[in-house]
N, CA, C and O atoms as CSV, one atom per row, in Angstrom:
chain,resi,resn,atom,element,x,y,z
A,1,MET,N,N,-4.914,11.350,-8.641
A,1,MET,CA,C,-4.220,10.611,-7.607
A,1,MET,C,C,-4.948,10.803,-6.287
A,1,MET,O,O,-5.429,11.895,-5.987
A,2,SER,N,N,-5.026,9.735,-5.499
A,2,SER,CA,C,-5.688,9.797,-4.212
A,2,SER,C,C,-4.812,9.168,-3.135
A,2,SER,O,O,-4.705,7.945,-3.042
A,3,LYS,N,N,-4.188,10.016,-2.325
A,3,LYS,CA,C,-3.393,9.488,-1.212
A,3,LYS,C,C,-4.297,8.733,-0.245
A,3,LYS,O,O,-3.880,7.753,0.372
A,4,TYR,N,N,-5.542,9.201,-0.119
A,4,TYR,CA,C,-6.491,8.503,0.744
A,4,TYR,C,C,-6.645,7.052,0.285
A,4,TYR,O,O,-6.586,6.133,1.101
A,5,LEU,N,N,-6.840,6.848,-1.007
A,5,LEU,CA,C,-7.068,5.492,-1.506
A,5,LEU,C,C,-5.812,4.633,-1.372
A,5,LEU,O,O,-5.909,3.458,-1.018
A,6,LEU,N,N,-4.642,5.196,-1.647
A,6,LEU,CA,C,-3.394,4.455,-1.427
A,6,LEU,C,C,-3.289,4.002,0.025
A,6,LEU,O,O,-3.001,2.838,0.305
A,7,ASN,N,N,-3.525,4.929,0.938
A,7,ASN,CA,C,-3.420,4.600,2.361
A,7,ASN,C,C,-4.489,3.613,2.796
A,7,ASN,O,O,-4.237,2.755,3.642
A,8,LYS,N,N,-5.677,3.728,2.223
A,8,LYS,CA,C,-6.748,2.780,2.534
A,8,LYS,C,C,-6.346,1.375,2.082
A,8,LYS,O,O,-6.582,0.403,2.799
A,9,PHE,N,N,-5.748,1.267,0.916
A,9,PHE,CA,C,-5.269,-0.030,0.440
A,9,PHE,C,C,-4.244,-0.606,1.409
A,9,PHE,O,O,-4.370,-1.749,1.847
A,10,LEU,N,N,-3.226,0.190,1.743
A,10,LEU,CA,C,-2.177,-0.274,2.645
A,10,LEU,C,C,-2.761,-0.713,3.985
A,10,LEU,O,O,-2.374,-1.750,4.524
A,11,TYR,N,N,-3.689,0.074,4.521
A,11,TYR,CA,C,-4.298,-0.196,5.813
A,11,TYR,C,C,-5.124,-1.492,5.779
A,11,TYR,O,O,-4.972,-2.349,6.650
A,12,THR,N,N,-5.990,-1.630,4.780
A,12,THR,CA,C,-6.890,-2.790,4.767
A,12,THR,C,C,-6.152,-4.083,4.424
A,12,THR,O,O,-6.449,-5.127,5.003
A,13,VAL,N,N,-5.208,-4.035,3.505
A,13,VAL,CA,C,-4.470,-5.258,3.147
A,13,VAL,C,C,-3.615,-5.714,4.321
A,13,VAL,O,O,-3.522,-6.912,4.588
A,14,ASP,N,N,-2.997,-4.785,5.017
A,14,ASP,CA,C,-2.139,-5.135,6.152
A,14,ASP,C,C,-2.916,-5.795,7.280
A,14,ASP,O,O,-2.335,-6.552,8.058
A,15,ARG,N,N,-4.184,-5.536,7.388
A,15,ARG,CA,C,-4.983,-6.045,8.506
A,15,ARG,C,C,-5.787,-7.288,8.176
A,15,ARG,O,O,-6.557,-7.762,9.010
A,16,ASP,N,N,-5.624,-7.818,6.989
A,16,ASP,CA,C,-6.350,-9.023,6.577
A,16,ASP,C,C,-5.324,-10.069,6.132
A,16,ASP,O,O,-4.780,-9.963,5.033
A,17,PRO,N,N,-5.051,-11.080,6.970
A,17,PRO,CA,C,-4.001,-12.057,6.646
A,17,PRO,C,C,-4.185,-12.745,5.293
A,17,PRO,O,O,-3.203,-12.982,4.589
A,18,GLU,N,N,-5.422,-13.067,4.916
A,18,GLU,CA,C,-5.653,-13.717,3.622
A,18,GLU,C,C,-5.368,-12.760,2.471
A,18,GLU,O,O,-4.744,-13.139,1.480
A,19,LEU,N,N,-5.821,-11.534,2.605
A,19,LEU,CA,C,-5.577,-10.531,1.580
A,19,LEU,C,C,-4.086,-10.210,1.478
A,19,LEU,O,O,-3.569,-9.997,0.382
A,20,LEU,N,N,-3.401,-10.178,2.613
A,20,LEU,CA,C,-1.962,-9.937,2.627
A,20,LEU,C,C,-1.215,-11.027,1.859
A,20,LEU,O,O,-0.314,-10.728,1.076
A,21,GLU,N,N,-1.585,-12.280,2.080
A,21,GLU,CA,C,-0.934,-13.384,1.370
A,21,GLU,C,C,-1.236,-13.340,-0.122
A,21,GLU,O,O,-0.366,-13.614,-0.948
A,22,ARG,N,N,-2.466,-12.996,-0.456
A,22,ARG,CA,C,-2.822,-12.859,-1.865
A,22,ARG,C,C,-1.996,-11.757,-2.527
A,22,ARG,O,O,-1.524,-11.913,-3.653
A,23,TYR,N,N,-1.829,-10.640,-1.810
A,23,TYR,CA,C,-1.051,-9.526,-2.336
A,23,TYR,C,C,0.420,-9.915,-2.496
A,23,TYR,O,O,1.084,-9.465,-3.430
A,24,ARG,N,N,0.918,-10.733,-1.605
A,24,ARG,CA,C,2.307,-11.206,-1.707
A,24,ARG,C,C,2.495,-12.078,-2.946
A,24,ARG,O,O,3.480,-11.932,-3.670
A,25,GLU,N,N,1.552,-12.980,-3.188
A,25,GLU,CA,C,1.683,-13.963,-4.262
A,25,GLU,C,C,1.244,-13.440,-5.630
A,25,GLU,O,O,1.864,-13.763,-6.644
A,26,GLU,N,N,0.188,-12.643,-5.665
A,26,GLU,CA,C,-0.368,-12.137,-6.925
A,26,GLU,C,C,-0.705,-10.654,-6.788
A,26,GLU,O,O,-1.880,-10.291,-6.728
A,27,PRO,N,N,0.307,-9.798,-6.737
A,27,PRO,CA,C,0.038,-8.388,-6.443
A,27,PRO,C,C,-0.870,-7.692,-7.460
A,27,PRO,O,O,-1.799,-6.990,-7.061
A,28,ALA,N,N,-0.630,-7.865,-8.742
A,28,ALA,CA,C,-1.441,-7.159,-9.738
A,28,ALA,C,C,-2.905,-7.597,-9.669
A,28,ALA,O,O,-3.809,-6.763,-9.720
A,29,ALA,N,N,-3.134,-8.903,-9.554
A,29,ALA,CA,C,-4.510,-9.407,-9.459
A,29,ALA,C,C,-5.178,-8.928,-8.175
A,29,ALA,O,O,-6.367,-8.607,-8.168
A,30,THR,N,N,-4.412,-8.882,-7.095
A,30,THR,CA,C,-4.970,-8.419,-5.823
A,30,THR,C,C,-5.324,-6.942,-5.890
A,30,THR,O,O,-6.360,-6.533,-5.367
A,31,VAL,N,N,-4.486,-6.139,-6.521
A,31,VAL,CA,C,-4.784,-4.716,-6.653
A,31,VAL,C,C,-6.074,-4.529,-7.458
A,31,VAL,O,O,-6.931,-3.733,-7.075
A,32,ARG,N,N,-6.216,-5.255,-8.564
A,32,ARG,CA,C,-7.440,-5.147,-9.379
A,32,ARG,C,C,-8.669,-5.569,-8.584
A,32,ARG,O,O,-9.690,-4.882,-8.598
A,33,THR,N,N,-8.567,-6.695,-7.895
A,33,THR,CA,C,-9.698,-7.187,-7.100
A,33,THR,C,C,-10.039,-6.215,-5.987
A,33,THR,O,O,-11.210,-5.908,-5.760
A,34,TRP,N,N,-9.012,-5.727,-5.286
A,34,TRP,CA,C,-9.249,-4.790,-4.196
A,34,TRP,C,C,-9.921,-3.524,-4.722
A,34,TRP,O,O,-10.857,-3.011,-4.109
A,35,GLU,N,N,-9.450,-3.033,-5.836
A,35,GLU,CA,C,-10.026,-1.812,-6.402
A,35,GLU,C,C,-11.498,-2.031,-6.762
A,35,GLU,O,O,-12.329,-1.152,-6.537
A,36,ASP,N,N,-11.818,-3.193,-7.316
A,36,ASP,CA,C,-13.208,-3.495,-7.679
A,36,ASP,C,C,-14.104,-3.720,-6.468
A,36,ASP,O,O,-15.256,-3.286,-6.455
A,37,GLU,N,N,-13.576,-4.397,-5.449
A,37,GLU,CA,C,-14.420,-4.831,-4.337
A,37,GLU,C,C,-14.328,-3.972,-3.083
A,37,GLU,O,O,-15.295,-3.906,-2.324
A,38,TYR,N,N,-13.200,-3.312,-2.838
A,38,TYR,CA,C,-12.992,-2.610,-1.578
A,38,TYR,C,C,-12.846,-1.094,-1.701
A,38,TYR,O,O,-13.177,-0.370,-0.762
A,39,ALA,N,N,-12.368,-0.612,-2.813
A,39,ALA,CA,C,-11.993,0.798,-2.925
A,39,ALA,C,C,-13.126,1.748,-2.553
A,39,ALA,O,O,-12.890,2.775,-1.917
A,40,ASN,N,N,-14.327,1.421,-2.937
A,40,ASN,CA,C,-15.444,2.337,-2.701
A,40,ASN,C,C,-16.271,2.004,-1.466
A,40,ASN,O,O,-17.291,2.644,-1.211
A,41,ARG,N,N,-15.843,1.016,-0.705
A,41,ARG,CA,C,-16.499,0.756,0.582
A,41,ARG,C,C,-16.090,1.840,1.565
A,41,ARG,O,O,-14.956,2.320,1.549
A,42,ILE,N,N,-17.012,2.207,2.400
A,42,ILE,CA,C,-16.701,3.168,3.450
A,42,ILE,C,C,-15.862,2.433,4.490
A,42,ILE,O,O,-16.270,1.381,4.982
A,43,LEU,N,N,-14.693,2.977,4.829
A,43,LEU,CA,C,-13.766,2.322,5.742
A,43,LEU,C,C,-14.436,2.035,7.076
A,43,LEU,O,O,-15.042,2.918,7.684
A,44,ASN,N,N,-14.321,0.798,7.523
A,44,ASN,CA,C,-14.871,0.331,8.803
A,44,ASN,C,C,-16.393,0.388,8.872
A,44,ASN,O,O,-16.951,0.407,9.969
A,45,CYS,N,N,-17.071,0.415,7.740
A,45,CYS,CA,C,-18.533,0.414,7.714
A,45,CYS,C,C,-19.005,-0.986,7.357
A,45,CYS,O,O,-18.603,-1.541,6.334
A,46,LEU,N,N,-19.842,-1.545,8.185
A,46,LEU,CA,C,-20.285,-2.925,7.990
A,46,LEU,C,C,-21.648,-3.045,7.321
A,46,LEU,O,O,-22.153,-4.156,7.160
A,47,HIS,N,N,-22.251,-1.937,6.933
A,47,HIS,CA,C,-23.637,-1.977,6.478
A,47,HIS,C,C,-23.818,-1.706,4.992
A,47,HIS,O,O,-24.901,-1.301,4.568
A,48,GLY,N,N,-22.791,-1.919,4.206
A,48,GLY,CA,C,-22.938,-1.838,2.767
A,48,GLY,C,C,-22.942,-0.446,2.171
A,48,GLY,O,O,-23.209,-0.294,0.979
A,49,GLU,N,N,-22.654,0.572,2.961
A,49,GLU,CA,C,-22.570,1.906,2.372
A,49,GLU,C,C,-21.316,2.000,1.531
A,49,GLU,O,O,-20.275,1.444,1.882
A,50,ALA,N,N,-21.421,2.706,0.419
A,50,ALA,CA,C,-20.266,2.807,-0.469
A,50,ALA,C,C,-20.325,4.103,-1.268
A,50,ALA,O,O,-21.389,4.693,-1.458
A,51,SER,N,N,-19.161,4.524,-1.726
A,51,SER,CA,C,-19.085,5.629,-2.664
A,51,SER,C,C,-18.946,5.022,-4.061
A,51,SER,O,O,-18.990,3.801,-4.207
A,52,THR,N,N,-18.782,5.842,-5.068
A,52,THR,CA,C,-18.714,5.307,-6.427
A,52,THR,C,C,-17.565,5.880,-7.242
A,52,THR,O,O,-17.397,5.493,-8.399
A,53,TRP,N,N,-16.785,6.767,-6.698
A,53,TRP,CA,C,-15.847,7.534,-7.518
A,53,TRP,C,C,-14.375,7.210,-7.315
A,53,TRP,O,O,-13.541,7.714,-8.066
A,54,LEU,N,N,-14.023,6.392,-6.332
A,54,LEU,CA,C,-12.605,6.160,-6.043
A,54,LEU,C,C,-11.991,5.091,-6.938
A,54,LEU,O,O,-12.551,4.009,-7.118
A,55,SER,N,N,-10.832,5.418,-7.492
A,55,SER,CA,C,-10.057,4.438,-8.243
A,55,SER,C,C,-8.606,4.912,-8.295
A,55,SER,O,O,-8.319,6.100,-8.155
A,56,PHE,N,N,-7.708,3.963,-8.498
A,56,PHE,CA,C,-6.295,4.291,-8.632
A,56,PHE,C,C,-6.034,4.860,-10.019
A,56,PHE,O,O,-6.723,4.514,-10.979
A,57,ASP,N,N,-5.038,5.734,-10.119
A,57,ASP,CA,C,-4.584,6.110,-11.457
A,57,ASP,C,C,-3.538,5.075,-11.879
A,57,ASP,O,O,-3.164,4.211,-11.086
A,58,ASP,N,N,-3.072,5.163,-13.117
A,58,ASP,CA,C,-2.143,4.153,-13.641
A,58,ASP,C,C,-0.842,4.083,-12.861
A,58,ASP,O,O,-0.297,2.996,-12.669
A,59,THR,N,N,-0.337,5.221,-12.407
A,59,THR,CA,C,0.921,5.252,-11.649
A,59,THR,C,C,0.760,4.552,-10.313
A,59,THR,O,O,1.621,3.769,-9.910
A,60,GLU,N,N,-0.338,4.828,-9.624
A,60,GLU,CA,C,-0.604,4.172,-8.330
A,60,GLU,C,C,-0.778,2.668,-8.516
A,60,GLU,O,O,-0.203,1.866,-7.779
A,61,ARG,N,N,-1.579,2.300,-9.511
A,61,ARG,CA,C,-1.842,0.885,-9.769
A,61,ARG,C,C,-0.540,0.145,-10.080
A,61,ARG,O,O,-0.328,-0.966,-9.595
A,62,GLU,N,N,0.323,0.749,-10.875
A,62,GLU,CA,C,1.610,0.131,-11.220
A,62,GLU,C,C,2.502,-0.022,-9.982
A,62,GLU,O,O,3.104,-1.075,-9.775
A,63,ALA,N,N,2.584,1.024,-9.168
A,63,ALA,CA,C,3.431,0.961,-7.965
A,63,ALA,C,C,2.924,-0.117,-7.000
A,63,ALA,O,O,3.720,-0.862,-6.429
A,64,LEU,N,N,1.621,-0.199,-6.820
A,64,LEU,CA,C,1.064,-1.229,-5.940
A,64,LEU,C,C,1.263,-2.621,-6.536
A,64,LEU,O,O,1.582,-3.568,-5.816
A,65,SER,N,N,1.075,-2.743,-7.843
A,65,SER,CA,C,1.166,-4.050,-8.504
A,65,SER,C,C,2.582,-4.600,-8.561
A,65,SER,O,O,2.771,-5.801,-8.755
A,66,THR,N,N,3.575,-3.741,-8.396
A,66,THR,CA,C,4.971,-4.189,-8.449
A,66,THR,C,C,5.666,-4.086,-7.091
A,66,THR,O,O,6.885,-4.232,-7.000
A,67,HIS,N,N,4.889,-3.834,-6.040
A,67,HIS,CA,C,5.450,-3.682,-4.693
A,67,HIS,C,C,6.519,-2.594,-4.656
A,67,HIS,O,O,7.521,-2.733,-3.954
A,68,ASP,N,N,6.316,-1.532,-5.393
A,68,ASP,CA,C,7.301,-0.449,-5.501
A,68,ASP,C,C,7.097,0.558,-4.363
A,68,ASP,O,O,6.513,1.624,-4.562
A,69,TYR,N,N,7.584,0.206,-3.177
A,69,TYR,CA,C,7.350,1.079,-2.021
A,69,TYR,C,C,8.087,2.410,-2.101
A,69,TYR,O,O,7.587,3.386,-1.541
A,70,PRO,N,N,9.248,2.518,-2.761
A,70,PRO,CA,C,9.809,3.869,-2.928
A,70,PRO,C,C,8.879,4.778,-3.749
A,70,PRO,O,O,8.727,5.958,-3.432
A,71,LYS,N,N,8.269,4.235,-4.784
A,71,LYS,CA,C,7.337,5.032,-5.592
A,71,LYS,C,C,6.105,5.401,-4.768
A,71,LYS,O,O,5.610,6.524,-4.863
A,72,LEU,N,N,5.611,4.470,-3.966
A,72,LEU,CA,C,4.458,4.771,-3.116
A,72,LEU,C,C,4.788,5.911,-2.153
A,72,LEU,O,O,3.963,6.794,-1.919
A,73,PHE,N,N,5.998,5.885,-1.598
A,73,PHE,CA,C,6.448,6.967,-0.721
A,73,PHE,C,C,6.465,8.292,-1.485
A,73,PHE,O,O,6.002,9.316,-0.984
A,74,GLU,N,N,7.006,8.258,-2.703
A,74,GLU,CA,C,7.039,9.470,-3.525
A,74,GLU,C,C,5.639,9.988,-3.838
A,74,GLU,O,O,5.437,11.195,-3.967
A,75,LEU,N,N,4.676,9.081,-3.960
A,75,LEU,CA,C,3.294,9.469,-4.253
A,75,LEU,C,C,2.560,9.995,-3.020
A,75,LEU,O,O,1.438,10.490,-3.129
A,76,GLY,N,N,3.187,9.889,-1.854
A,76,GLY,CA,C,2.589,10.425,-0.640
A,76,GLY,C,C,1.908,9.403,0.245
A,76,GLY,O,O,1.193,9.776,1.175
A,77,ALA,N,N,2.115,8.100,-0.025
A,77,ALA,CA,C,1.568,7.077,0.870
A,77,ALA,C,C,2.219,7.247,2.240
A,77,ALA,O,O,3.400,7.582,2.333
A,78,HIS,N,N,1.464,7.022,3.280
A,78,HIS,CA,C,1.987,7.230,4.625
A,78,HIS,C,C,3.105,6.229,4.917
A,78,HIS,O,O,2.916,5.028,4.722
A,79,PRO,N,N,4.262,6.700,5.379
A,79,PRO,CA,C,5.396,5.795,5.586
A,79,PRO,C,C,5.146,4.719,6.644
A,79,PRO,O,O,5.675,3.616,6.509
A,80,PHE,N,N,4.370,4.990,7.677
A,80,PHE,CA,C,4.103,3.960,8.684
A,80,PHE,C,C,3.227,2.856,8.104
A,80,PHE,O,O,3.445,1.678,8.388
A,81,LEU,N,N,2.245,3.222,7.301
A,81,LEU,CA,C,1.401,2.207,6.661
A,81,LEU,C,C,2.196,1.406,5.650
A,81,LEU,O,O,2.026,0.193,5.527
A,82,THR,N,N,3.063,2.093,4.929
A,82,THR,CA,C,3.860,1.418,3.907
A,82,THR,C,C,4.821,0.419,4.533
A,82,THR,O,O,4.876,-0.733,4.101
A,83,ILE,N,N,5.571,0.833,5.532
A,83,ILE,CA,C,6.567,-0.093,6.086
A,83,ILE,C,C,5.906,-1.255,6.821
A,83,ILE,O,O,6.411,-2.375,6.753
A,84,THR,N,N,4.794,-1.027,7.521
A,84,THR,CA,C,4.173,-2.157,8.220
A,84,THR,C,C,3.633,-3.183,7.237
A,84,THR,O,O,3.739,-4.384,7.484
A,85,LEU,N,N,3.056,-2.733,6.127
A,85,LEU,CA,C,2.562,-3.674,5.130
A,85,LEU,C,C,3.723,-4.463,4.520
A,85,LEU,O,O,3.652,-5.687,4.414
A,86,PHE,N,N,4.773,-3.781,4.127
A,86,PHE,CA,C,5.869,-4.470,3.461
A,86,PHE,C,C,6.693,-5.323,4.420
A,86,PHE,O,O,7.299,-6.304,3.989
A,87,ILE,N,N,6.734,-4.983,5.692
A,87,ILE,CA,C,7.327,-5.890,6.675
A,87,ILE,C,C,6.515,-7.181,6.698
A,87,ILE,O,O,7.080,-8.275,6.699
A,88,GLY,N,N,5.185,-7.051,6.718
A,88,GLY,CA,C,4.324,-8.232,6.692
A,88,GLY,C,C,4.519,-9.091,5.451
A,88,GLY,O,O,4.386,-10.314,5.506
A,89,LEU,N,N,4.832,-8.450,4.341
A,89,LEU,CA,C,5.040,-9.190,3.097
A,89,LEU,C,C,6.408,-9.855,3.022
A,89,LEU,O,O,6.510,-11.003,2.590
A,90,PHE,N,N,7.458,-9.155,3.435
A,90,PHE,CA,C,8.800,-9.590,3.094
A,90,PHE,C,C,9.746,-9.889,4.251
A,90,PHE,O,O,10.818,-10.447,4.016
A,91,GLU,N,N,9.405,-9.550,5.468
A,91,GLU,CA,C,10.337,-9.780,6.573
A,91,GLU,C,C,10.706,-11.247,6.709
A,91,GLU,O,O,11.842,-11.567,7.059
A,92,ARG,N,N,9.772,-12.138,6.442
A,92,ARG,CA,C,10.043,-13.578,6.577
A,92,ARG,C,C,11.109,-14.076,5.609
A,92,ARG,O,O,11.690,-15.141,5.815
A,93,ASP,N,N,11.366,-13.308,4.552
A,93,ASP,CA,C,12.379,-13.689,3.570
A,93,ASP,C,C,13.773,-13.173,3.925
A,93,ASP,O,O,14.727,-13.410,3.185
A,94,HIS,N,N,13.893,-12.478,5.037
A,94,HIS,CA,C,15.152,-11.828,5.419
A,94,HIS,C,C,15.482,-12.148,6.873
A,94,HIS,O,O,14.628,-12.615,7.626
A,95,GLY,N,N,16.716,-11.893,7.254
A,95,GLY,CA,C,17.113,-12.027,8.648
A,95,GLY,C,C,16.583,-10.856,9.458
A,95,GLY,O,O,15.932,-9.964,8.914
A,96,PRO,N,N,16.863,-10.856,10.773
A,96,PRO,CA,C,16.378,-9.780,11.635
A,96,PRO,C,C,16.794,-8.394,11.124
A,96,PRO,O,O,17.974,-8.135,10.889
A,97,LEU,N,N,15.840,-7.545,10.965
A,97,LEU,CA,C,15.990,-6.153,10.528
A,97,LEU,C,C,16.572,-5.985,9.123
A,97,LEU,O,O,16.783,-4.851,8.692
A,98,GLU,N,N,16.835,-7.063,8.402
A,98,GLU,CA,C,17.395,-6.921,7.056
A,98,GLU,C,C,16.432,-6.215,6.113
A,98,GLU,O,O,16.846,-5.365,5.325
A,99,PHE,N,N,15.139,-6.563,6.189
A,99,PHE,CA,C,14.190,-5.887,5.306
A,99,PHE,C,C,14.093,-4.401,5.638
A,99,PHE,O,O,14.057,-3.565,4.735
A,100,GLN,N,N,14.052,-4.069,6.924
A,100,GLN,CA,C,13.954,-2.669,7.314
A,100,GLN,C,C,15.167,-1.880,6.799
A,100,GLN,O,O,15.030,-0.733,6.372
A,101,LYS,N,N,16.334,-2.492,6.842
A,101,LYS,CA,C,17.541,-1.834,6.319
A,101,LYS,C,C,17.453,-1.669,4.803
A,101,LYS,O,O,17.859,-0.640,4.264
A,102,GLU,N,N,16.925,-2.677,4.121
A,102,GLU,CA,C,16.744,-2.577,2.673
A,102,GLU,C,C,15.730,-1.488,2.334
A,102,GLU,O,O,15.921,-0.733,1.381
A,103,TYR,N,N,14.679,-1.409,3.093
A,103,TYR,CA,C,13.663,-0.356,2.917
A,103,TYR,C,C,14.332,1.016,3.048
A,103,TYR,O,O,14.129,1.889,2.204
A,104,ALA,N,N,15.112,1.203,4.085
A,104,ALA,CA,C,15.812,2.481,4.296
A,104,ALA,C,C,16.795,2.762,3.169
A,104,ALA,O,O,16.904,3.899,2.710
A,105,ARG,N,N,17.501,1.747,2.725
A,105,ARG,CA,C,18.460,1.929,1.629
A,105,ARG,C,C,17.751,2.377,0.360
A,105,ARG,O,O,18.217,3.284,-0.330
A,106,ARG,N,N,16.611,1.734,0.048
A,106,ARG,CA,C,15.889,2.075,-1.184
A,106,ARG,C,C,15.225,3.444,-1.117
A,106,ARG,O,O,14.884,4.022,-2.149
A,107,LEU,N,N,15.041,3.962,0.094
A,107,LEU,CA,C,14.472,5.307,0.243
A,107,LEU,C,C,15.531,6.354,0.557
A,107,LEU,O,O,15.197,7.517,0.784
A,108,SER,N,N,16.789,5.965,0.575
A,108,SER,CA,C,17.852,6.883,0.994
A,108,SER,C,C,18.041,8.057,0.038
A,108,SER,O,O,18.640,9.062,0.420
A,109,HIS,N,N,17.555,7.957,-1.168
A,109,HIS,CA,C,17.666,9.072,-2.113
A,109,HIS,C,C,16.702,10.213,-1.781
A,109,HIS,O,O,16.849,11.315,-2.309
A,110,MET,N,N,15.737,9.966,-0.930
A,110,MET,CA,C,14.755,10.988,-0.565
A,110,MET,C,C,15.395,11.982,0.397
A,110,MET,O,O,16.127,11.593,1.307
A,111,THR,N,N,15.124,13.236,0.195
A,111,THR,CA,C,15.625,14.279,1.078
A,111,THR,C,C,14.473,15.146,1.557
A,111,THR,O,O,13.392,15.147,0.968
A,112,LEU,N,N,14.714,15.866,2.609
A,112,LEU,CA,C,13.691,16.782,3.114
A,112,LEU,C,C,13.493,17.924,2.131
A,112,LEU,O,O,14.469,18.327,1.497
A,113,PRO,N,N,12.336,18.452,1.967
A,113,PRO,CA,C,11.121,17.981,2.616
A,113,PRO,C,C,10.583,16.724,1.912
A,113,PRO,O,O,10.590,16.624,0.686
A,114,TYR,N,N,10.123,15.781,2.725
A,114,TYR,CA,C,9.544,14.564,2.174
A,114,TYR,C,C,8.210,14.894,1.514
A,114,TYR,O,O,7.636,15.956,1.756
A,115,PRO,N,N,7.714,13.965,0.667
A,115,PRO,CA,C,6.404,14.203,0.058
A,115,PRO,C,C,5.324,14.413,1.129
A,115,PRO,O,O,5.380,13.831,2.212
A,116,ASP,N,N,4.374,15.231,0.807
A,116,ASP,CA,C,3.260,15.511,1.706
A,116,ASP,C,C,2.425,14.252,1.881
A,116,ASP,O,O,2.000,13.653,0.894
A,117,ILE,N,N,2.183,13.842,3.122
A,117,ILE,CA,C,1.411,12.620,3.376
A,117,ILE,C,C,-0.002,12.932,3.878
A,117,ILE,O,O,-0.736,12.017,4.251
A,118,THR,N,N,-0.388,14.198,3.893
A,118,THR,CA,C,-1.737,14.523,4.331
A,118,THR,C,C,-2.750,14.037,3.305
A,118,THR,O,O,-2.478,14.022,2.105
A,119,THR,N,N,-3.904,13.645,3.785
A,119,THR,CA,C,-4.960,13.185,2.878
A,119,THR,C,C,-6.128,14.141,2.905
A,119,THR,O,O,-7.118,13.926,2.206
């Protein structure tokens, strides 16, 4: 498991409007494509440098492919990255603050101490 890679996914998808829409419409395909094309790129590097070892495990891939943000939280994805991405995906389908309330409701079973979000 790589919290770094989960957070990198959340960060990069949230900042690319086309990728965000693709993730909204075809999450599993977008996760596969992102993993193949973006996972091993050095974050914010424009010169083609890349690593070769990063990939999601099955649990991470499933949680991302099903928009399962409570599971992502349990896996240690950063809550600010998670909520901003999912607001971008789903807020338009809800009234003011309705999605944020649903997000809180679905995470209400979590108690302190929360999962470690350090990478």
